[in-house]
N, C-alpha and C positions, 0 to 999 in steps of 0.2 A: 611718071608723077613724082614730084618732089615731096619732101617731108611736109612742107608748108601746105601743099595741095591736099595731102592725105589727112592731116590733123592739126595744122597750124602750129607746128612744134619747132619752127626754125630757131626761136630764141633759146629753147631748151637744148637743142642740138649744139648750139654754140658753147654750152657749158662743158662739153666733152662727155657727158653722161649718156647722150642719145645720138645715134648716128645710123646711117644707111650703110649696107655692105654689099659686096658683089661676090660672085663665085671666086674671083681671083684674090680678093682681100679677106675672105672668110676665115682662113687659118690665122691670119694676123689679128683680125678684129675680134674673133670669138675664141678660137682655141688657145692662142698664145696669151691673150688678154685675161682669160679665165684662170690662168695660173697665178695671177696677181689678186684678182677679186672675182666674185661671181658675175657672169654675163648672161643676160636673157636674150635669146634670139627669137624675134617675132616674125613669123612667116605670114605674109599678107599679099593681097592683090587688089588692084584698083576697083575691080567689079564686086568685091566682097563687102556687103553691107555690115555684117558683124565686125569686120576688121575696123571699119570707120567708128563703130561704137567703142571698141576696145582701145583704140589709139589714145584718146585723151585720158582714159582711165589708167592705163599702164604707164603712160608718160608722167602723169601726176604722181603716181605711187613711186616711181623711180626717182623723181626729183625730191620727193619727201624723204626718201631713204638717205639723202645727203651723202652720196658717194659710196654707200655700202655695196651697191650693185650698179652695173651699167646695162643699157638697153641697145641692142643692135637689131636693125630691121632689114628684112630681105624680101624684095618683091619677087614672088615665085614665077610670075609671067616672064620677067626679064632674066631671072636666074633660076631655072628649074632643076639644075643638076644636084645641088646640095639637098634641097628638100626631097628630091627623088631618092637619093642615096640614104636619107634618114627615114624614109618610109612615111613621109608626111602626106596624108591623103585627104585631110580636111583642114580648112583654115577659118578663123585665125588659130594658129598653133604656136605656143610659146614653150621653148625648151631652155632650161637653165643649165649652163655649163660651169663646172667647178673643176679646177686643176686639170683643164684640158679635156674633160670628158662630160657627157650628158649626165646630169644628176637628178633632174626632176622636170616636171612640165605640166601644162594644162592646155585644154582646147576650148574654144568658144569665147564669146564675149561675157566673161564672168564679171560679177559686181566688184566695185572698188575694194570692199572689205576683204574679199577673197584674194584679190591681187596683193593687198597689203600683208595679209596673213601668210601668203606664199613667200613673199620677200623676207618677212620676219623669220620664218622657219629656215629659209635658205641661208640667212646671214647670222643666225643666232650664235653667240659665242665667238664671233670673229674678233681677233685682236684689234684693239683700237676702234672697234665699231661703236657708234652711238647706240645707247640702249633702245630697244624696241618699245613700241607702245605697250605691249604686254608687260615688259620688264618695268617700265615706268609706273604702270598701274599697280603692279605688285609692290614696288618700292613705296609708293604712296600709302598703300594699305598697311604695310609694316610700320611706317613712320606714325601713322594715325593710331595704330594699335598700341604704340609705345607712349602715346599721350601727347605727341607733338603735332597738334592740329594745324598750326601755322606752317610747319615744314611740309606736311602732307599737302596742304592747299597749294603750296608753290609748285609741287610736282604735278598735281592735277591740272593746274593752270598751264603748265608746260605742254601737257597732252592736248588740252583744249586749244592752245595756240596753233598746234599742228592740225587738229581735227575738231572744229567747233561743234560737230554733231556727235562727239563721243559720249554715249549714254553713261558708261562706267565712270568717265571722268567728271561729267556734270553731276551725277549722283554723289560721287566721292567728294567733290568740292562742296556741295550742299551739306553733306554729312559733317565736313570740317566746320562749316558755319554753325551748325547745330551744336557741335561740341564746344564752341566758344560762346554760345548764347546769342549769336547774331542771326536770329530767326528770320528777319526781313530779307537779309542777303540770301539765306537758304531758300526762302520762297521764290525770290527773284531768279535764283539759279535754276530751280526746278521748272520755272515758267519757260525756260529755254528748251526744255525737252518737248519734242513734238507730241501732239495728242495721241498719235498711234503708238507711242512708246511709253505712255504713262503707266501701263500695266507691267512694265519691266520690274523684276523683283527688287533690284537695287533702288529704283525710283520709289516704289511703294514702301520700302523699308525706311527711307529718309522721310517720306511724307508721314508715315506712322510715328516716327520719332518726333517730328514737329508737333503733331497732334497731341502726343503725350506730354510734351513740355508745356504746351498751352493749357492742357487739362490741369496739370500740376500747379500752374500759376494762379489758378482760381481757388485753390485750396488753402487751408490754414497751415500753420507750422506743424512739422512732424510731431513735435512733443505734445501738442494739443490733441492731435489725432490719436496718438498712442495712449493718452490719458482716457480718451473717450472709449477706446476699445478695451482698455483695462477695466474701466468702470462697468462696461456692458459688453461682454464677449459676443452677444447676439445682435449687436448693432452692426449689421452687415454693411450699411452705407458708410459708416465711419471706417470700418476695416477696408472697404473698397477704396475709399479716398486715401487711406494710409498707404495702401499698396502703390497707388499712383505717385504719391509724394516720395515714397522710398525709392521708387524707380528713378525719379528725377534726381534723387540724391546719389544715384549710382549703386544703390543697395539692391541689386537684382534678385539674389536668392531670398532675401527677406520679403521683397515685394511678391515674389512667386508664392511663398509660403502663406501669406495672408489671403491671396486669391484662392489658393487651393483649400484653405480652411473654409471659405465660404462655399465652395463647390461641395465639400464633404458635408457641411451642415445643412445646406439648402440649395440643391442643384438648380431649382427653378427660380431662385431669387432674381428679381429684376430681369425676367425673361432670359435666363441663362447668362446674365451679365458678367459674372466673374470669369466664366470660361472664355467668353468672347474677349474680355479684356486681356486675359492671358495670351490668347492668339495674337492680339495686337502687339503685346510685348514681344512675343517670339518673332513676329514680322519685323519689328523695329530693331531687335538685337541681331538678327541674322540667323540662318539655319545652323551655322557651325559654332555659334557662341556657346560656351559651357553652360551658361544659365538657361539657354534655350534647350539644349540637349537634356539637361537634368530636369527642367520643368516639364518637358513633353513626357519624359519617362514617368515622373510622379503623377502627372495628370492622367496618363493611361492607366496607371495602377488603380487610381480612384474610380475612373469611369468603368473599367472592365473587370473589377474585382468582385 
């Protein structure tokens, strides 16, 4: 069986990243080649259904790696000696060779995300290697945290170009749009997230942030709300609105303090509305944000003291 018969991969094979090997060429194709870059050896057979499932997945992942790793395939029916020597008892089996020796591996028709993660782990830190998806996402997070929403958006877009279904990248790009006030673009980006993934923490955080911005837009200026609270400290609605407006202005600790003040004065106000609003803040800010950590601690002190 040719590569094209197995998985339609003849065009990819022409790139030099994917090829078939034999018992005679195994040392050259795998052992020697792995001294230059990691090589995956995929043991398969024509009668193996899971092999046909894995073929397009692993070939796509190898091509997406853009030269960081090569794929060599071996038909165990035609070439049983090598898999026998390596103790391969079940297929599909994929073994990674690095510097002439087996380094890692997996068995079965695993999902694309697992194959990509396997390759990323295998090639992490390689000189001249293109950054992995995980590295790009981390870079984008860092850039956004530094206040460069446009720069972060460019990196997230790079990830989406390679993987249009990347939930972290879609959520990250939407977050960038929120940071620049482009709420419609943020909403349109979130619409690209499959319904089954809408409960993802990153997606929910961006949706919460959008909701908070829209809430704040319906309120008056911060100074007017501050005057209302100063004139009547028991005006919980004014204090509640002030907290939302302060959050929209980036004053998270102050926003937290006002909602906590309501919780302390009247926990049942507006059906526990102040505490619920705090939880929405925490969700939008993210679990590791300093304001979230401090706010949760202060809220617990009030609730359980």
